[in-house]
PLY file of the C-alpha trace (Angstrom):
ply
format ascii 1.0
element vertex 315
property float x
property float y
property float z
element edge 314
property int vertex1
property int vertex2
end_header
0.00 0.00 0.00
1.44 3.36 -0.96
1.16 6.43 1.23
1.93 10.02 0.49
4.56 11.60 2.71
2.27 13.77 4.77
3.91 16.61 6.64
1.04 18.42 8.32
-2.76 18.19 8.32
-3.47 21.94 8.13
-4.70 21.90 4.51
-7.10 19.03 5.16
-8.28 20.61 8.43
-9.08 23.87 6.62
-10.98 22.03 3.88
-12.98 19.84 6.27
-13.94 22.69 8.58
-14.85 25.08 5.75
-17.18 22.41 4.35
-18.76 21.91 7.80
-19.26 25.64 8.27
-21.00 26.09 4.90
-23.19 23.07 5.64
-24.43 24.25 9.06
-25.09 27.78 7.79
-27.22 26.31 5.02
-29.05 23.86 7.30
-29.86 26.57 9.87
-30.58 29.22 7.23
-28.05 31.61 8.72
-26.30 34.43 6.95
-22.66 35.03 7.78
-23.82 37.93 9.96
-26.36 35.65 11.63
-23.67 33.08 12.40
-21.38 35.80 13.75
-24.14 37.10 16.05
-25.00 33.60 17.30
-21.38 32.70 18.13
-20.83 36.09 19.75
-23.86 35.50 21.95
-22.76 31.97 22.98
-19.08 32.57 23.80
-16.71 35.39 24.66
-14.15 33.63 22.45
-15.97 35.21 19.50
-16.28 38.78 20.84
-14.04 40.13 18.06
-15.35 37.84 15.32
-16.46 39.52 12.08
-18.04 38.32 8.85
-14.73 38.73 6.99
-13.19 36.02 9.18
-16.19 33.73 8.63
-15.91 34.25 4.88
-12.21 33.35 4.98
-12.96 30.22 7.02
-15.63 29.11 4.56
-13.31 29.64 1.59
-10.51 27.68 3.25
-8.14 30.64 3.27
-7.52 30.15 6.97
-9.21 28.35 9.85
-9.88 28.93 13.55
-7.99 26.97 16.19
-9.31 23.50 17.03
-10.46 24.91 20.38
-12.70 27.43 18.59
-13.77 24.80 16.06
-14.87 22.62 18.98
-16.90 25.48 20.47
-18.59 26.15 17.13
-19.41 22.47 16.67
-20.93 22.27 20.17
-23.18 25.25 19.45
-24.77 23.12 16.73
-24.85 19.88 18.76
-21.87 18.31 17.02
-18.25 17.54 17.89
-14.92 17.43 16.06
-14.77 13.63 16.13
-17.94 13.38 14.02
-16.70 16.09 11.67
-13.20 14.73 11.04
-13.79 10.97 11.32
-16.15 11.18 8.33
-13.41 12.62 6.10
-11.42 9.86 4.37
-8.36 12.04 3.74
-8.07 13.08 7.37
-8.44 9.46 8.57
-5.79 8.32 6.05
-3.34 11.00 7.18
-4.02 10.13 10.81
-3.32 6.46 10.11
-0.06 7.48 8.50
0.74 9.53 11.59
0.55 6.36 13.71
2.83 4.46 11.36
5.36 7.26 10.88
5.28 9.74 13.76
6.91 13.00 12.58
9.14 13.22 15.65
10.79 9.82 14.94
13.98 10.16 12.93
14.63 6.46 12.37
12.42 3.42 11.82
14.87 1.30 13.78
14.30 0.52 17.43
16.84 -0.53 19.98
14.48 -3.06 21.54
16.12 -6.49 22.10
13.39 -8.63 20.52
11.18 -6.29 18.47
12.61 -5.21 15.11
9.61 -3.40 13.59
8.07 -6.60 12.27
4.36 -7.42 12.21
2.46 -7.40 15.46
-1.13 -8.12 16.40
-3.38 -6.82 19.14
-5.70 -8.72 21.43
-8.41 -7.42 23.71
-8.92 -9.52 26.85
-11.78 -9.61 29.32
-11.17 -10.63 32.94
-12.62 -14.11 32.31
-9.96 -14.84 29.64
-7.56 -17.61 30.68
-4.53 -15.33 30.15
-6.01 -12.13 31.58
-4.40 -12.37 35.03
-0.91 -13.11 33.67
-1.13 -10.27 31.10
-2.45 -7.90 33.77
0.51 -8.73 36.02
2.95 -7.94 33.18
1.25 -4.58 32.58
1.31 -3.71 36.28
4.97 -4.70 36.57
5.80 -2.33 33.73
3.68 0.52 35.12
5.26 0.18 38.57
2.39 1.92 40.33
1.98 0.28 43.77
-1.58 1.61 44.01
-2.56 -0.72 41.16
-1.37 -3.89 42.93
-4.40 -5.56 44.51
-3.79 -8.33 47.02
-4.15 -11.89 45.81
-7.38 -12.32 47.77
-8.96 -9.36 45.96
-8.41 -10.70 42.45
-11.57 -12.25 41.01
-13.05 -12.04 37.52
-16.09 -10.21 38.90
-13.95 -7.67 40.77
-11.82 -6.90 37.71
-14.74 -6.76 35.27
-14.60 -2.97 34.61
-10.97 -3.19 33.39
-10.22 -3.08 29.67
-6.87 -4.63 28.69
-5.53 -4.53 25.13
-2.14 -6.12 24.44
0.12 -6.13 21.39
2.30 -9.14 20.53
5.06 -9.55 17.96
5.73 -12.73 15.96
7.75 -14.21 18.84
4.62 -13.95 21.02
6.39 -11.38 23.11
4.38 -8.56 24.65
5.33 -5.33 22.81
2.57 -2.99 23.96
-0.49 -2.66 26.13
-3.13 -0.28 27.40
-5.17 -0.66 30.56
-8.20 1.53 31.24
-11.67 1.64 32.75
-14.69 3.93 32.88
-15.67 5.53 36.20
-17.47 8.61 37.53
-15.76 11.88 38.43
-16.37 11.57 42.19
-14.64 8.18 42.38
-11.82 9.38 40.13
-10.96 12.35 42.36
-11.13 10.13 45.45
-8.71 7.75 43.75
-6.39 10.59 42.71
-6.36 11.83 46.33
-5.64 8.29 47.63
-8.97 8.25 49.51
-9.87 4.95 47.82
-7.81 2.16 46.28
-7.98 0.45 42.91
-10.47 -2.25 43.94
-12.84 0.35 45.44
-12.54 2.34 42.22
-13.45 -0.72 40.14
-16.34 -1.52 42.48
-17.77 1.98 41.99
-17.28 1.59 38.23
-19.60 -1.44 38.24
-22.37 0.39 40.07
-22.52 4.03 38.95
-22.93 5.75 35.60
-19.49 6.35 34.14
-18.52 9.68 32.62
-14.70 9.45 32.77
-12.35 7.16 30.89
-9.27 6.72 33.09
-6.07 5.27 31.64
-4.00 3.33 34.17
-1.20 2.22 31.86
-0.28 2.77 28.20
2.91 1.59 26.52
4.47 0.48 23.24
8.07 -0.58 22.54
8.09 1.59 19.40
6.47 4.97 18.71
4.11 3.26 16.25
2.84 0.73 18.80
2.72 3.42 21.47
0.43 5.51 19.25
-1.62 2.44 18.33
-2.29 1.71 22.01
-3.28 5.34 22.63
-5.65 5.28 19.66
-7.54 2.32 21.21
-8.87 4.22 24.21
-9.15 7.59 22.44
-11.42 5.97 19.85
-13.49 4.44 22.68
-13.85 7.85 24.30
-14.79 9.49 21.00
-17.49 6.92 20.17
-19.00 6.78 23.69
-20.91 10.06 24.03
-21.53 9.43 27.74
-17.82 9.98 28.44
-17.21 13.63 29.32
-13.59 13.44 30.54
-10.31 11.65 29.85
-7.90 11.03 32.72
-4.48 9.42 33.18
-3.12 8.09 36.47
0.42 6.87 35.90
3.86 6.39 37.44
5.43 5.89 34.01
7.80 8.75 33.17
7.69 7.92 29.47
3.91 8.32 29.32
4.09 11.47 31.44
6.62 13.01 29.04
4.53 12.06 26.00
1.41 13.67 27.48
3.32 16.84 28.28
4.79 16.83 24.76
1.20 16.74 23.53
0.60 19.88 25.64
-1.69 18.19 28.15
-1.44 20.02 31.48
-0.67 17.93 34.56
-3.40 17.98 37.20
-1.59 16.58 40.23
1.61 14.87 41.39
1.16 12.55 44.35
4.25 11.01 46.04
3.75 7.38 47.07
6.02 5.59 49.53
6.69 2.01 48.46
9.43 -0.36 49.68
11.41 2.52 51.21
11.23 4.49 47.95
9.20 7.50 46.91
7.36 7.00 43.61
5.62 9.89 41.86
2.07 9.29 40.67
1.10 11.72 37.87
-2.52 12.60 37.22
-3.95 14.30 34.13
-7.55 15.17 33.36
-9.14 16.96 30.43
-12.65 17.47 29.14
-13.97 15.78 26.02
-13.83 19.12 24.19
-10.18 19.59 25.20
-9.35 16.11 23.93
-10.93 16.82 20.55
-9.22 20.23 20.36
-5.80 18.58 20.77
-4.56 17.88 17.22
-2.60 14.74 18.08
-5.41 13.26 20.15
-8.00 14.11 17.51
-5.90 12.36 14.88
-5.50 9.24 17.03
-9.19 9.14 17.98
-10.63 9.16 14.45
-9.03 5.87 13.42
-11.24 2.80 13.81
-8.67 0.58 15.53
-9.65 -2.50 13.55
-8.38 -0.73 10.42
-4.94 0.18 11.75
-2.19 -1.55 9.80
-0.42 -3.64 12.47
3.01 -3.13 10.93
5.16 -0.56 9.16
6.86 -3.18 7.01
6.36 -2.60 3.29
4.39 0.60 3.71
0 1
1 2
2 3
3 4
4 5
5 6
6 7
7 8
8 9
9 10
10 11
11 12
12 13
13 14
14 15
15 16
16 17
17 18
18 19
19 20
20 21
21 22
22 23
23 24
24 25
25 26
26 27
27 28
28 29
29 30
30 31
31 32
32 33
33 34
34 35
35 36
36 37
37 38
38 39
39 40
40 41
41 42
42 43
43 44
44 45
45 46
46 47
47 48
48 49
49 50
50 51
51 52
52 53
53 54
54 55
55 56
56 57
57 58
58 59
59 60
60 61
61 62
62 63
63 64
64 65
65 66
66 67
67 68
68 69
69 70
70 71
71 72
72 73
73 74
74 75
75 76
76 77
77 78
78 79
79 80
80 81
81 82
82 83
83 84
84 85
85 86
86 87
87 88
88 89
89 90
90 91
91 92
92 93
93 94
94 95
95 96
96 97
97 98
98 99
99 100
100 101
101 102
102 103
103 104
104 105
105 106
106 107
107 108
108 109
109 110
110 111
111 112
112 113
113 114
114 115
115 116
116 117
117 118
118 119
119 120
120 121
121 122
122 123
123 124
124 125
125 126
126 127
127 128
128 129
129 130
130 131
131 132
132 133
133 134
134 135
135 136
136 137
137 138
138 139
139 140
140 141
141 142
142 143
143 144
144 145
145 146
146 147
147 148
148 149
149 150
150 151
151 152
152 153
153 154
154 155
155 156
156 157
157 158
158 159
159 160
160 161
161 162
162 163
163 164
164 165
165 166
166 167
167 168
168 169
169 170
170 171
171 172
172 173
173 174
174 175
175 176
176 177
177 178
178 179
179 180
180 181
181 182
182 183
183 184
184 185
185 186
186 187
187 188
188 189
189 190
190 191
191 192
192 193
193 194
194 195
195 196
196 197
197 198
198 199
199 200
200 201
201 202
202 203
203 204
204 205
205 206
206 207
207 208
208 209
209 210
210 211
211 212
212 213
213 214
214 215
215 216
216 217
217 218
218 219
219 220
220 221
221 222
222 223
223 224
224 225
225 226
226 227
227 228
228 229
229 230
230 231
231 232
232 233
233 234
234 235
235 236
236 237
237 238
238 239
239 240
240 241
241 242
242 243
243 244
244 245
245 246
246 247
247 248
248 249
249 250
250 251
251 252
252 253
253 254
254 255
255 256
256 257
257 258
258 259
259 260
260 261
261 262
262 263
263 264
264 265
265 266
266 267
267 268
268 269
269 270
270 271
271 272
272 273
273 274
274 275
275 276
276 277
277 278
278 279
279 280
280 281
281 282
282 283
283 284
284 285
285 286
286 287
287 288
288 289
289 290
290 291
291 292
292 293
293 294
294 295
295 296
296 297
297 298
298 299
299 300
300 301
301 302
302 303
303 304
304 305
305 306
306 307
307 308
308 309
309 310
310 311
311 312
312 313
313 314
């Protein structure tokens, strides 16, 4: 399969949004002045907006920031995921972004057993025969003592809210994983503040309506697999309209650095004492609108994960 060497999605973003803007104006029978007045009334972000700017947006000469695009979409009961996931060019470029992240200078990895060959992903439920062993490997990598339940606490029913997706290379070695669950905001903040533990969090997740997707671990041995794992839960968030927030609770410095590279502000750092050591637990939280207004996260969310090419060989 041949791919163009994409450099940046700005041209496609301008085209997609200009098409959306013309469409909603037509559907709601709004003039450019009418749209300006409506946006001005709904948000102070558009206090200085004029019809000249709207005209330029509609003609694809320039485009507002994704944050403002998200606000405009919400005014009309839509969101950026719906707008951009329906555009084949944007989805194709986003898929390419996973395979060839722009910040990676070489396709070679220094990993001892993964050499950029084919890999496959597997989603496991707690009743899967290998779930407990895979979960232990993920928790060992994450190194967060708050995620280590006692042996007596581990039952299929207790772990049911957890979602575990693992990536394996041809040698059946684990080369990536993501671990996440859906909870409510009250339980999440209690967990972040160490008021409740992981099993109490999962117990609440089984009982109450969930509006937060919380990521407990996310890792890939290469940038491609790392992005693939992230796209799994971002796509779940994007397609589940009940989810209002995305959160990360991690002790993994690599994930923390990636999130900060993506300009996601840190919410809290909580020191945890474990085996005479102090481990830092990093928490991040952002609204659904903020997720969609983050270019990298938007790109990763629009890809149906079943369509991701599980390799960069021959592409």
